[in-house]
N, C-alpha and C positions, 0 to 999 in steps of 0.2 A: 806651673814652671818647676824645673828641677830644683831651683834655688829654694823654692817654698817646701818641697820635700825635706830638703836638708834642714831648714829652718824648724820644722815640726820635729824632726828626729833630735835636734839639739834643744828643743824647747822644754816646757814643763813635763815632768815625768809621766803623769797621768795621760796628758794628751799625746806624748810620744808613744806610749806602750799601746793606747787604743788604735792610733794610726797604723802602727806596725803590726800588732798581733791580730787584730780583727781580720784584715785581708789574709793573713796566713791561716786562720782558722777556716775561713771559706775555701781557700785552696786546698787544704789538706782533707777537708770534707769532700770536695769534688774528686780528689784523687781516691779517697777510700770507696766512694760510691763507684768510681770507675773499676776498682778491682773486683767489687761485688758483681757488677754487670759482666766483667770478663768471665768471672766463675760461673755465672748463670748460662751464658751462651756456650762456653766450652763443656759444660756438663752435658749438653745435648750430644756431644760427639762420643761420649762414653769414657770408660775408665782409661783407656790409652792416652786420651788427650789431657786428661787431668794429671796423669802421671808424667807426662812429658813437661808440663808445666812446672811441675814439683822438682823434676830433675834439673831443669835449665835455671830455676830460681836462684840457687846459690851464685851462679856466675853473673846473673843480672844484678844480684845484690853487690857483688864486687864492683860492677860498673857504677851503681848507685853511690857505693862508697867513695870511689875515686872522685867522681864528679862533685859530690856534695861536699868532700873534704876540701877540694881545691876552692870551691865556692864560699865555704865557711871561712877558710883560711884567708881568702881574698877580702871577705867582708869586713873582718876585724882589722886587717892591715890597712884597708882603705878608710874605713870609718875613723880610725885612730888619726890619719893624716888629715882627714876633713876636719876633725875636732881641733888639730893643731894648726890649721890654716894653711896647710901644705897641699894644695890642689895639684901642683905639678907632680909631687911625689904619689898622690892618689892615682894620677893618670898613668904613671909608670908601673904602679902595682897592677893595675887593671891590665895593662899590656902584657905583663909578665904571666898573669893568670890565664889570658887568652891563649898564649903560646905553650904554656904548661899543659893546658887542657888539650890542645892540638897534638902535641907530642905524645901525651898519655894516650889519647884515643886512638891514634895510629898503631902504637906499639901494642896495647891491648887488644884492639880489633884484629890486627893481623895474627897474634898468638891464638885468639880464640877461634878464628876461621881456619887457620891451618891445622889446629889440634881438635877440631869440633868433635870428631868421633871418639878419640881416646878420652876426651873431657867427659862426653856423655857416659862412656862405659864407667870411668872412675867414679861418677856421681850416682851409679846404680841404675842405668838405663834398662838393663836386661832385655826382656821381650819387647820393650817398646823403644828399641834404639832408632828405628826408622822415623817414628813419630817425633822422638826427642830432637834428632837431627833436623827434621823439617820445621819444627818450631824454633830451634836454636839458631839456624843460620841467618834468617832475617834480622834477629836481635843482635847477633854478632857483627854482621855487616853494618848495623845502625849504631855501633859503639860511639862514634863521634857525635852523632846526633843527641844521644842520651847524655853524654858528659857535657857537652856545650849548654844543654838545657838547664842542668844543675848549676854549672858555673855562671851563666847569665842571671840565674835567680839570685844567686849570692851577690853578684855585682850591683843588681837593682836594689837589694835590700841594704846594701852598705851605704847607698845615699838616701835612704829612707823612702824609696820608690816602691813600697810593698804592694801597692794596687796595680802596678804594671806587672809585677812578678805574679800576682794572683791572676791577672788576665790571661797571661801565657798558660798557666796550669789548667785554668777553667777551659780555655779553648782546647787544649789538648785532651782533656777529659770528656768534652762533648763531642769532639771528632771521633775519638776512640768508641764511644757508645754507638754512634751512627755507623761506622765502618765494620764493627764487629760482624753484625748480622749479615751485612752486605757481602762481605768478603768470605766469611765462614761458609755461609749457606747460599747466599745469592749467587756468588760466583763459584761456588763449590770448591773453594781452596782449602777447607777443612782447617786443621790445626796451624798450618802455614799462614792462612788467612788471618788468624788471630794475632800472630807475631807481626805480620806486615801492617795490620791495623794499628797495632800499638806503636811501631816505629814511625809510620806515616803521620799518626796523630800527634806525635812528638815533634816531628820534623817541620810540619806545615807552620805551625805558630812560631817557630824559630825566626821566620821572617821579620817578626816584629822587633826583637831586640836588634837584629841585624840592621833593620831600617832606622831604628833610634840611635845606634852608635855609630853607623858608618855613612848614612845618607842624610837623615834629618839632623843628626847630631845635636839633639836637644837634651841629652843627658848631662847631669852635673859633672860626672866622670867620664873622661874620654879614653879611648883605646887607640894607641899609636902603632901603626904597622910599618911606616917608612923608617928605615934605619934602625929597626929593632935589633937589640942583642940581649941575651940572657944575662941577668944580673944576679949572681950568687947570693948577695945580702938581701935583695928583695924576695928571691925564691925562698930563701930560708924563713924570712918573716911570714910567707904564706903557708909553707909546709910545716913549720913548728906547731901550727894547729891543724893544718889540712891533713898531714899524715896521720897523727893520732886520731883524728875524727874518722878517717877511712878504716884504720885498724879497729875502732870501736865496733863497726859493722861486722867486720870478720870475726871479732871475738863473739858477738852476740849470735852470729850464725853457728859457730862452732859449739858454743854452749847450748844452743837449742837442740843440737843433735844429741848431746849428752843427757839433756832433760828427757828427750824422747825415749832414750833407752831406759831411764829409771822408770818412767811411766809404763813402757812395755813389760817391764819385769812384774808390775802389779796387774795390768790389764792390757794384754796383747791385741785384744780385738778392739775395744772402744776407746781406751785411754787417750792415745795421741789424737784422735779425731775430737774429742772433748777438749783436750787442752789447746790445740791448734785453733780451733774455731772460736773457743771461748776467748782466746788471747786477741783474735781478730775483733770481736766485740769490744774488749777492753781497750784495744788500741784506738778505736774510734772515740771512746769516752776520754781518752788521754789527750785527744787533739788540742783542747784549749791549752794545756800545760806545755805541750810540745810548741805551740805557736809561740807562747811566752818565752820559752827558752831560745827560740829562733830570733824573736824580736830583741831580746836583751843583748845579743852579740854586738850588732852596730850601735845601738843606743849607748851602751856601756863603753864600747871602744871609742866612740866620739867624746864622751865625757872624760875618759882617761887620756886621750890625745890632747883635750883642752886643759888638762891638769885640774879638772873640776871634779875632785873626789866627792865633795859633798853631794853633788848632784848625782854622781854614780851610786853612793850610798842610798839616797832617796829613791832612786829607779829600782834598786834591789828590794828595799823595804816595801814599796808599792806593789811590786811583782809578787812578793810573798803574800801580802794581804789579799790581793785580787785572786791569786792562785788558790789559796786555801778557801775562801768563800765560794769560789766557782766549783771547785772540785768536792766540796762538802754538799753542796747542793746536788750536783750530779750523782754523786754516791747515794744520797738518800732517795732520789728518784729512781735510780737503777735498782735499789733494794726491792722495790715494789714491782718495777716494770720488767724485771729480769726475765720472767716467763715469756712475756711478749716479744723481747728482743731475741731470745733463744728460738722461738717458734719460726722465726724466718729462715732458720737453718735446719729445722727438725720437722717440718710440716708434713712430710710424707715418706713412705717407704721404711727402710731399715733405719734411716736417720732418726725416726720418731723415738726410738728407744733411747737416744742420747739426751732427750730434752731434760730429764730430771737431774742428771748428773752435771749436765752443762749449766744449768740454772744455779746449782749449788756453787760451781766454780766462779761464775759471774758475780754471785752475791758475796763470795769470800773476797773477790776483787774490790768490792765497795769498802772493805776494811782498809786496805792499803793504798787505794788510789789518791787520797789526799795527802799522804805522806810523800808521794813521789814529786810534789811541788818543789820540795827541798832539793832533790836531785837535779831537776831540770833547771831550776834557778841558779844553783851553784855551777852546773856545767856551762850554762851561758856565761857567767862571771869568769870562770876560768878561761874559757875561749876568748872573751872579750880583751883579757889581759895578755893574750898570747901564751897562756899556759896550757897548751894542748895536751901535754903529758898529764896533768892533774886530771883532766877530763877523762883521758883513757884509764888512768889508774882507778878512777872512781867506778868505770865500767867493769873493770877486772875485779875490783873488790866486790861489787854486787854479785857477780857470777861466781866468784870463789866462795862466797858465803852461801849462795843458793844451792849450790851442787851438793856439799856435804850434809846440809840441813834436810834437804829433800831426799837424799839417799838414805839418811838415818831413818826418817819417818816412813820411808816406803816399806820398811821392815814390819810396820804394823799391818801391811797388807791391803790397805784401802786407798782409794783416790783421794778421798777426802783429807786424809793425813798429809798427802803430797800437796794438795791445795793450800793447807794451812802452813806447810813448809814454805811454799812460794810467798805467802803473805807475810810470815814472820821474817824471812830473809829481806824482803822488800822494804819492810819497815826499818829493820836493823841497818841496812845499808843506807836509806834515806837519811836516817838520823845522823849517821856517821858522816855522809857526804855534806849534809847540810851544815854541821858543825865545822867541817873542814872550810866550807865556803864562807862562814862567818869568820873564822879565824884568818883567813886571806883578806877578807874585807876589812877587818880590824888592822891588819898589818898595812894595808893600803892607806887607810886613814892616818896610820903613824908614819907614813912616808918610807915604808919598807920596799915598796916597789916603784922606783922612779922611772919616768920615761926613759927610753934609749936617748943617747945624746943627740942624735940626728933623726929627726922624724922621718927622713926618707930612707932610713937603713933598717 
């Protein structure tokens, strides 16, 4: 029952975190595995197919940012109202989130489709323009599907229904794995087939939340379509977290481009391949703390809405303890298993020459991974309190620290120096962001951040 999900979310911190975070870990692992399978099948099409995916990715990342931003913003606004006992207000926020997603997806989709070719050229399509357009067009047409997927995931998490959210993501991943070889090779659609497979795989499981919200109506929070009108105060409550969350992804994408330029200055042949693939491995290792950050938003927002600051503090402290223990264990195992992890990407051909440097990068990652718990927990706290700008400023600080440090160390002329620049900047930023989070938590306990006067506003 949906009431049971809400009860667990508002129950003992350990039980709430396990109920919310574990399904998120499974869902994120499925999503990561899906991206690896995509890369495997596309590699068979040659360099042009891989280049097309790389060119289109920044625009897909924008779609992810908008959808995830609205979903995260809605999750904290709804969970806060659930905690305050304002179920009607939670329903109205969910309705606003639904129509905000609809409007955003139409505008973004139309712009992407009409400007597809110049967008591909601007992203560096070059000789692969035809392949880029062939891959981009199904993705762009499917913009509403992608945005609604992230929005519904946020709504489900807001009421503690993390297992339902996990089910949608796992179904999408399984469908994509099955459709990729069928459409790419079986039906001879090539790179277009890969894009169609992705959007169809995301779209079919969308029937589940549509059924839960509009037919079966067994969710705790409802979406009202009849008589809907945009409410500026509710939209602001969503977007004060949603907009900064979306911008965080844009910032990260832009800073990745700058990092690539720094690495190219040292090793124009292998550097970026080592860095990008090594980060893919580290991103998988970060999944437990990423899931912890996602889980914190609705749990802490519900405690905040209930004015139960003591429980909110306990949730944060339990998250830090679980996060550190988990990531220290993962880092210890990775330190020894790094060569095996790297082998999956360097087992043949010219890629074999990357194995040693990539192993070194992944092992350097073991040094800073545990510190990132501070960043993810603090970001979850900021977002749960509606402090989206603090979360965005944290991301900006991390990247503004990383770029000059890595640029200075690149003068030493080795990739290893840049890897240690990444590690030192990540640790420095994590400690600063963690201290900021604890300062906000201390202020909350002292009554510095009272609830808005009206829970529905």
